[in-house]
KOLBATOR-818622 format. One record per residue (C-alpha): x, y, z. Coordinates in steps of 0.1 Angstrom, whole numbers, plus 5000, padded with zeros to 4 digits. Each point is the difference from the previous one (the first is absolute). Layout:
BEGIN
XYZ;...
END
This chain:
BEGIN
499751114718;502749754984;500749735023;503749955006;501649704982;500649725027;503249785000;500649685015;501650015035;502949774987;500950284975;500350285027;503550045017;500049885035;501050365013;497250134982;497649765017;501750075034;499350374997;496449974988;499449745030;501550275022;497450264989;497249755003;501049895035;500150365012;496350034993;499149725023;501350215028;497750294989;496849845004;501349805029;500450355017;496750134991;498349695014;502150005032;498450355007;496449894993;499349835032;501650295019;497850254982;496949795008;500750055038;501150354997;496950134983;497949825027;502050235025;500250334981;496749994978;498049815026;498849754973;498749665013;501949684996;497649884972;500250334981;503950015003;500049674981;499050194968;503850074997;500449634994;497150004976;501450274981;503449844998;499049644990;497150124982;502350194976;501749674992;496749854990;499250284978;503250114984;502149684995;498349864969;500250334983;503650035010;500749674986;498350114965;502150315002;503249805007;499549774972;499650294976;502750245013;502749765014;501649985035;501850325000;496950214992;498049795024;502450075029;500350374993;496150034998;499749835034;502650225015;498250324988;496649895012;501649905033;501750345004;496850184992;498249815026;502750085026;499850364992;496249995004;500649945036;501150375003;496550154992;498549725019;501950105032;498950364995;496449894997;500249815032;497249764993;500149634995;498549964963;503050184982;502449775017;498049704988;500050144964;503750095002;500849625011;497849894971;502150174974;503249925016;499149635002;499050014963;503450114993;501549715020;497549764982;501850124967;503449965015;499549665014;498249864969;503150124980;503049925025;498749655008;499749894967;503350184991;502049835026;498649664988;501450054966;503250135009;502149705000;499749634997;496249875003;501049745025;501350295024;496950214998;498949905035;503250075015;500350344984;496550105013;500749885034;503150215000;498250294986;497249975025;502650005028;500450374992;496150045002;500549855035;502550255010;497850294988;496949855020;502350005033;501350354996;496750154992;498449945035;503350125016;499750334981;496450045006;500149935037;502950235007;498450304981;496349935009;500549915036;502050185028;500749765029;497349764988;497450275001;497950144971;501350324987;497750314999;497949994967;501650314984;503749885007;498949644990;498850124966;503150214995;502049665005;497949844974;500550254976;503849995004;500349644998;498049974970;501850314983;503149835006;498849674985;498850204970;503250194995;501949685003;498049824975;500350284974;503849995003;500149624996;497650034970;502750244984;502549735004;497749734985;499450224971;503650014992;500849665007;500249704973;497449765008;499849734974;496449884989;500249635007;498049764978;497949795021;500349714974;503349935015;498449875033;497749784982;500549624998;501449864970;497450024972;497850215022;496249935004;497350154982;496950155015;499150295023;501550045034;496349925014;500649644986;503049965021;498949835031;503250065020;499550384994;496250005009;500549835032;503150205007;497950324999;497449865022;502649865023;501850345001;496850195009;499349775029;503650025012;499850384998;496850005021;501749815027;503250205001;498050325004;497649855026;503049885020;501650345002;496750185009;499449775031;503749965010;499850255029;496749875011;501249625002;503450115017;498050195027;497949695005;502749745000;502650185022;498750095034;501150365010;501350114965;499550354993;498650144967;503550164992;502049665007;497549824977;500950264973;503549955004;499549624997;498150074967;503250184988;501849695012;497649774978;500650224970;503749985003;499449615002;497950034969;503050174984;502649745009;497649744988;500250134967;503950014999;499949655013;497649894973;502350154975;502849795010;497949675005;498450064964;503649924987;499649645013;496249945005;497350004972;497750305004;497049775000;501549805029;501150295020;496650174997;498249715012;502349935029;499750365011;496350014997;499749675021;502050165027;497850295000;496949785003;501449855032;501350345014;496450174993;498149735019;502650035028;499150394999;496249895001;500549815031;500850315018;502749875023;501950285020;503250114984;500149674978;497550144978;501850344996;503249814991;498049804975;498550304983;503550154996;501149684985;497250034975;501550314985;503349814992;498049724981;497750264982;503350174986;500449784970;496249954991;499250324977;503250004979;500049624994;496249974994;500550304975;502949824981;498349665001;496950174987;501450204969;502549744989;499949884965;497250264990;502150144970;498650314987;497249995026;502550055027;499450385004;496149935002;500749715025;502050235021;497150275001;497649725012;502649905027;500350355012;496250055000;499849685023;501750235025;496350175004;499349665020;501350215029;496550165003;498249645005;501349835031;500850275027;496350075005;498949645007;503249965021;498850305020;496749865005;501349665013;502250215023;497150185014;498049695007;502549755008;503250195008;502850144979;502149675000;497049804987;500050204967;503049834989;498249714990;499250184968;503850064990;500549625008;497449934973;501750244977;503549875004;498549644995;498750124965;503450144995;501849665008;497549834977;501050234971;503649945004;499749625004;497149944973;499050294979;503250204992;501349724977;496749914981;501550094967;503149775006;497949695001;
END
C-alpha cells in the first residue's frame, strides 16, 4: 500500500482541520461507551452465568490485554497506511467484535463473551492509537494537550452513559434479570453498537481527513535518534501504565470503599455515587481544557497529581463519609492525566509520533496490574487501605510532570 502524502498542519484550511477533529473526537465517545459497559457486564455475568468474582475479571483481562497485544502492531499499520485507513481499520474490527456478542449470547457461556470482548477491544486499541495521535497533530503543537483533554471529555461522556444503559437493560428494579432475557439484552445492545459503528465508518470513508505530517510538531531543527532515546517519551509510557493501573483499580473498588465508609449506604446508592464520580471525571476534563489555555500542561499535571496523592491518603484513612467524598474528588483530578501524559510523552517525536502513540496506547494495558494487589490489600486491611497504592501511583505522575516530562528541554 502506498502511504498518503502528509502535509503540514499549517497548510490545511482551518475548516478542514475542524471537520477532521470532529470525526476524531467522535471516536472517543465510542470507546468510552464500550468501557462504560465493561464493569456492568462484569457483575451481570456473575449473576446470570454464575461465574465467580475472580473468573469474571477475565473480561478486564481480555479488554486491557488487547491493548497490550494490539497497540504496537496498530502503530506500525498506522505509520504505513495513514490516519484515515488506521481509523477505518479500528472501526471495522470494533464492529466485528460487537457483532460477535450475538453468537456469544446464543451460546450462553462465559468464554465466547471473553473472546468477543478481546476482539472488540482490539479494534478500540487501533482506534485509540490513531485518534489520540491524530488529535495531537490537528492544530498548533502548543495546544495539543488542550485538544486531547477536550476529546477525552467525550470519552468521559461515553463512560458515564455506558453504565446507565447497561444498568437499565440488565437489571429490573435493581435485581438481576433472568439469564435468557439478560442475554437477549446483551445481544441487543452490542448489535446496536455494531450497526452504529458501521454507519459511522461509512461517513468516515467519505470524509476528507488530511494526513498531517508529524514533522510539523517537532521542535525547530528536530532531534535525531529513535524514540527510545527520548527520555520524556520513555518515562511517559511508564507513567501512563502506572496511572491507568491506578484508575482501573479505583473504579473496581469504588463500591466496596463506599459501602465501608458510609454507614447504612446500600449497594444501589453506591452505584449511583459511582455515576456521580464519573460525571465529576467528565466535568474535570472540560475544566482542564479551559485551564490549559492559561496553565502549562506540566504544571497542571503536577498540581492535579499532588491533589490526588492527598485525597487518596484521605480515602485510605477510612473516615466515615469524608473518605467517600475524597474518593469522588479523586475522579475530578484524574481527569486530565491520560491526555496530558499522552501529549507530553509524544511531543517532538517527529516521524516517530505514530509509533510513540501506539506505545502510549499499549500502556493502557497497565490496567491489568494494580487492581489485583489493591484487592488483596482490601481483603487483608479493608477496602480503604488499598488506596495507598493509587497514592503512590499519583506521586509518580506528579514526579513525571515536575521533573521528567521536560528532560529534552534542559
